[in-house]
MILUMDREN-757717 format. One line per 10 residues: number of its first residue (from 1); their letters; for each residue z, y, x of C-alpha. Coordinates in nm, 4 decimals, m for minus. Example, Ala and Ser with C-alpha at 12.3 -4.5 7.8 and 13.67 -1.06 7.14 Angstrom:
1 = as = 0.7800:m0.4500:1.2300  0.7140:m0.1060:1.3670
***
This chain:
1 = mnaevfldtn = m0.6595:1.9092:0.7103  m0.3393:1.8099:0.7241  m0.2320:1.4465:0.7305  m0.0354:1.2389:0.4063  0.1415:1.0009:0.6196  0.1599:0.9001:0.9865  m0.0021:0.5497:1.0813  0.1128:0.3988:1.4337  m0.1888:0.2032:1.6290  m0.0195:m0.0960:1.5408
11 = vllysisklp = m0.1607:0.0027:1.1810  m0.5120:0.0463:1.2873  m0.5247:m0.2118:1.4918  m0.3822:m0.4941:1.1932  m0.6814:m0.3550:1.0004  m0.9464:m0.4608:1.2359  m0.7906:m0.8203:1.3206  m0.9598:m1.1292:1.2335  m0.7037:m1.3708:1.2973  m0.5920:m1.5770:1.0208
21 = eeavkqriad = m0.1994:m1.5588:1.0384  m0.2335:m1.1857:1.0005  m0.4587:m1.1586:0.6932  m0.1920:m1.0464:0.4785  m0.1249:m0.7175:0.7567  m0.4791:m0.6836:0.7994  m0.5317:m0.6043:0.3926  m0.1947:m0.3825:0.3567  m0.3359:m0.2170:0.6879  m0.6971:m0.1713:0.5561
31 = tlattlafgt = m0.5934:m0.0314:0.2317  m0.3653:0.2435:0.4035  m0.5759:0.3498:0.6794  m0.9290:0.3778:0.3978  m0.6970:0.4980:0.0949  m0.4796:0.8094:0.2899  m0.5596:1.0972:0.4512  m0.3435:0.9944:0.7860  m0.2841:1.1352:1.1097  m0.1964:0.9879:1.4618
41 = saqvc = m0.0542:1.1165:1.7856  m0.0951:1.0115:2.1775  0.1625:0.7969:2.3058  0.3940:1.0426:2.5803  0.5429:0.8621:2.8399
***
């Protein structure tokens, strides 16, 4: 499977956020996470 885009893990965290102050970010992140073929990567220290 090829990824269309790379999503930062923060986007994935926003997609499951229940905080009222993050409602706009949550909707956008959820849309991205559910409509795109995305990839992620492990952070290397």
